[in-house]
Residue frames relative to the residue before (quaternion, step in Angstrom):
aa qw qx qy qz dx dy dz
M 1.0000 0.0000 0.0000 0.0000 0.00 0.00 0.00
K 0.0117 -0.7799 0.6256 0.0184 3.56 -0.94 0.79
V 0.4263 -0.6914 0.5256 0.2528 3.59 -1.10 0.92
T 0.1596 -0.8379 0.5157 0.0813 3.52 -0.70 0.90
R 0.7720 -0.0250 0.0309 0.6344 3.63 1.28 -0.38
I 0.1413 -0.7493 0.6413 0.0860 3.49 -1.27 0.71
I 0.0581 -0.8090 0.5850 0.0012 3.58 -0.67 1.02
P 0.3529 -0.7070 0.5544 0.2610 3.68 -0.82 0.83
D 0.2361 -0.7394 0.6213 0.1075 3.55 -1.11 0.97
V 0.0992 -0.8185 0.5654 -0.0241 3.55 -0.54 1.33
R 0.3189 -0.7502 0.5538 0.1699 3.59 -0.56 1.23
V 0.0130 0.7714 -0.6342 0.0509 3.57 -0.95 1.05
P 0.5149 -0.6712 0.4320 0.3126 3.58 -1.11 0.62
D 0.8069 0.0953 -0.0183 0.5826 3.56 1.32 -0.64
L 0.4168 -0.7341 0.4882 0.2213 3.60 -0.47 1.33
D 0.6326 0.5361 -0.3734 0.4159 3.61 0.80 -0.83
A 0.6953 0.4879 -0.2774 0.4490 3.43 0.68 -1.29
A 0.6886 0.5065 -0.3167 0.4111 3.65 0.83 -0.89
R 0.5720 0.6306 -0.3563 0.3850 3.54 1.18 -0.78
G 0.6372 0.5138 -0.3314 0.4692 3.63 0.98 -0.77
F 0.6835 0.4791 -0.3267 0.4434 3.72 0.76 -0.66
Y 0.7276 0.4409 -0.2458 0.4644 3.46 0.86 -1.19
A 0.7096 0.4438 -0.2768 0.4721 3.69 1.05 -0.70
D 0.7344 0.4541 -0.2309 0.4484 3.56 0.85 -1.05
Y 0.7656 0.4010 -0.1653 0.4752 3.42 0.74 -1.26
L 0.8045 0.2944 -0.1730 0.4860 3.67 0.85 -0.90
G 0.4893 -0.7212 0.3923 0.2943 3.50 1.39 0.06
L 0.4056 0.7029 -0.4671 0.3511 3.56 1.23 0.62
D 0.0225 -0.9224 0.3816 -0.0558 3.44 0.95 1.27
V 0.7040 0.4090 -0.2775 0.5100 3.63 1.17 -0.30
E 0.1820 -0.7594 0.6142 0.1135 3.55 -0.81 1.11
E 0.3456 -0.7504 0.5333 0.1817 3.66 -0.45 1.46
F 0.7965 -0.1771 0.1397 0.5610 3.63 0.78 -0.87
D 0.1552 -0.7577 0.6325 0.0424 3.52 -1.29 0.39
L 0.0602 -0.8333 0.5495 -0.0051 3.43 -0.36 1.27
G 0.6250 -0.5746 0.2840 0.4456 3.54 1.41 0.24
W 0.7400 0.2584 -0.1159 0.6101 3.54 1.30 -0.66
V 0.7875 0.0961 -0.0926 0.6017 3.60 1.26 -0.18
T 0.0065 -0.7985 0.6015 -0.0249 3.46 -1.13 0.73
R 0.2567 -0.7590 0.5786 0.1522 3.58 -0.99 0.77
R 0.1040 -0.7686 0.6311 0.0141 3.59 -0.97 1.06
T 0.0373 -0.7968 0.6019 -0.0377 3.46 -0.99 1.05
S 0.4049 -0.6695 0.5563 0.2798 3.57 -1.12 0.58
S 0.3947 -0.7178 0.5187 0.2448 3.55 -0.84 1.02
S 0.6982 0.4611 -0.2963 0.4605 3.65 0.98 -0.43
T 0.8221 0.2467 -0.1653 0.4858 3.65 0.94 -0.53
G 0.4432 -0.6950 0.4511 0.3422 3.50 1.22 -0.46
A 0.3696 0.7042 -0.4993 0.3439 3.72 1.37 0.00
V 0.1042 -0.8234 0.5560 -0.0448 3.56 -1.01 1.02
V 0.0601 0.7754 -0.6280 -0.0263 3.52 -1.13 0.40
Q 0.1855 -0.7192 0.6333 0.2175 3.69 -1.10 0.26
L 0.1867 -0.7524 0.6255 0.0883 3.46 -1.14 0.91
L 0.0987 0.8210 -0.5618 0.0230 3.58 -0.93 0.81
T 0.4848 -0.6800 0.4891 0.2516 3.42 -1.12 0.68
G 0.6877 -0.2696 0.2575 0.6229 3.54 1.33 -0.72
D 0.4460 -0.7038 0.4580 0.3097 3.45 -0.76 0.94
A 0.4755 -0.7348 0.4275 0.2262 3.54 -0.95 0.97
T 0.7903 0.2971 -0.1549 0.5130 3.63 1.09 -0.49
A 0.7037 0.4269 -0.2682 0.5007 3.49 1.19 -0.07
A 0.5339 -0.6537 0.4423 0.3033 3.61 -1.18 0.50
E 0.7719 0.2530 -0.1465 0.5646 3.51 1.29 -0.36
D 0.4017 -0.6970 0.5287 0.2708 3.57 -1.08 0.39
P 0.4192 -0.7035 0.5113 0.2605 3.57 -1.02 0.78
L 0.4291 -0.6774 0.5248 0.2856 3.43 -1.29 0.24
V 0.7699 0.0422 0.0224 0.6364 3.46 1.29 -0.77
S 0.2672 -0.7238 0.6104 0.1791 3.58 -1.24 0.71
V 0.1807 -0.7823 0.5941 0.0502 3.47 -0.94 1.06
M 0.2110 -0.7674 0.5950 0.1124 3.54 -0.48 1.24
V 0.0587 -0.7757 0.6282 -0.0129 3.53 -1.14 1.07
D 0.5185 -0.6108 0.5097 0.3134 3.36 -1.39 0.40
D 0.8239 0.1230 -0.0572 0.5503 3.67 0.98 -0.40
V 0.1374 -0.8547 0.4958 0.0694 3.57 0.26 1.34
D 0.5982 0.5442 -0.3841 0.4455 3.67 1.05 -0.30
A 0.6395 0.4651 -0.3354 0.5120 3.67 1.16 -0.64
A 0.6179 0.5203 -0.3877 0.4440 3.61 0.98 -0.69
F 0.6552 0.5108 -0.3197 0.4556 3.65 0.83 -0.92
R 0.6396 0.5236 -0.3396 0.4487 3.65 0.86 -0.90
E 0.6790 0.5143 -0.2724 0.4476 3.66 0.96 -1.01
A 0.6400 0.5089 -0.3334 0.4692 3.53 1.03 -0.85
R 0.6522 0.5323 -0.3126 0.4399 3.58 0.89 -0.80
E 0.6409 0.5669 -0.2548 0.4505 3.44 1.21 -1.04
R 0.7273 0.4314 -0.2226 0.4851 3.39 1.11 -0.78
G 0.5529 -0.6597 0.3656 0.3541 3.55 1.30 0.00
Y 0.4446 0.7064 -0.4776 0.2742 3.56 1.23 0.11
E 0.4928 -0.6470 0.4680 0.3457 3.59 -1.10 0.58
I 0.2882 -0.7258 0.6014 0.1687 3.41 -1.03 1.06
V 0.2554 -0.7941 0.5343 0.1367 3.68 -0.47 1.03
H 0.7922 0.0952 -0.0343 0.6019 3.62 1.08 -0.73
P 0.3730 -0.7545 0.4419 0.3103 3.71 -0.38 1.02
L 0.7064 -0.4624 0.3765 0.3814 3.37 -1.59 0.38
T 0.0761 0.8389 -0.5251 0.1211 3.62 -0.23 1.09
T 0.2490 -0.7077 0.6229 0.2216 3.66 -1.10 0.57
E 0.3132 -0.8149 0.4737 0.1161 3.50 -0.44 1.37
A 0.5871 -0.6025 0.3782 0.3863 3.62 -0.99 0.47
W 0.6313 0.5218 -0.3295 0.4697 3.64 1.26 -0.37
G 0.6259 -0.6174 0.3126 0.3596 3.71 1.29 0.31
V 0.6279 0.4825 -0.4114 0.4513 3.59 0.96 0.71
S 0.2501 -0.6880 0.6282 0.2634 3.58 -1.13 0.25
R 0.1126 0.8083 -0.5688 0.1022 3.47 -1.07 0.81
F 0.0158 -0.7273 0.6766 0.1139 3.51 -1.36 0.12
F 0.3690 -0.6699 0.5850 0.2698 3.54 -1.48 0.27
V 0.0543 -0.7673 0.6370 0.0509 3.58 -1.10 0.71
R 0.3476 -0.7134 0.5688 0.2162 3.52 -1.10 0.69
A 0.3960 -0.7021 0.5537 0.2089 3.60 -0.76 1.07
P 0.5998 -0.5645 0.3717 0.4282 3.68 -1.05 0.29
D 0.5909 0.5455 -0.3633 0.4704 3.66 1.15 -0.28
G 0.5655 -0.6211 0.3619 0.4044 3.68 1.30 -0.35
T 0.4914 0.6423 -0.4322 0.3990 3.57 1.30 -0.12
V 0.2942 -0.7457 0.5834 0.1304 3.52 -1.12 0.98
L 0.1169 -0.8114 0.5727 -0.0014 3.45 -0.80 1.26
N 0.2992 -0.7292 0.5888 0.1788 3.51 -0.93 0.95
V 0.1184 -0.7864 0.6054 0.0323 3.60 -0.34 1.24
V 0.0758 0.8321 -0.5309 0.1418 3.57 -0.57 1.24
Q 0.0993 -0.7210 0.6760 0.1155 3.43 -1.45 0.58
E 0.4107 -0.6664 0.5818 0.2207 3.47 -1.12 0.91
R 0.3031 -0.7456 0.5788 0.1310 3.54 -0.91 0.96
P 0.6474 -0.5359 0.3630 0.4024 3.65 -1.06 0.59
G 0.7854 0.2641 -0.2206 0.5145 3.51 -0.89 1.00
S 0.5617 0.5959 -0.4007 0.4108 3.71 1.15 -0.04
């Protein structure tokens, strides 16, 4: 398993209100996707990125970061072998990603995710 990207997940009460700050003030001018409860904003000039979420739609807890990997199945197996707490089971979501949440020893919840072709 190889980590390919790490994205901060920022919980906000209102996505529309947050868009103005992150797009206009910080220059994250590209909206990569919007699922209504989560959106990813990226800068077209620097590649800086953040995900904004009001609350995860399919998990009981919200992650602090999303860790993109090249093999989510291997990442899941290794997390279990190491005895880490799985907060959200390995799931293929309707929007085309496979993911699970794992709690780091410090308590941080990470969304470990692999984008599937066509997502």
